[in-house]
N, C-alpha and C positions, 0 to 999 in steps of 0.2 A: 504494500500500500504506500502511496505517496502522502507524505505529511505536508500540509499547507503551512506556509508561514502565517504569522498573525495578520500581515497586510492582505494576503490573498484571502484569508478567511473572512476578514471584514469586508473585502470587496465583494465576495460571493454573497454574504449576508445582505449587503446593500442591493445587489442585483435582484436577489430573491424577494426582498421587501418591496422593491419597485414592481416586480411582476405580480405580487400578491395584491398590491394596491390597485394595479390596472385591472386585474380580473374582478376584484370586488367592485370596482367602479363600473365596469361593463355589465356586471350582473345586475 
């Protein structure tokens, strides 16, 4: 398994939260 750095992990959380807000908005 590849371990993400803190920066990558925060970036992924940021992208995921944006996608969640978009899907909630469109629902």
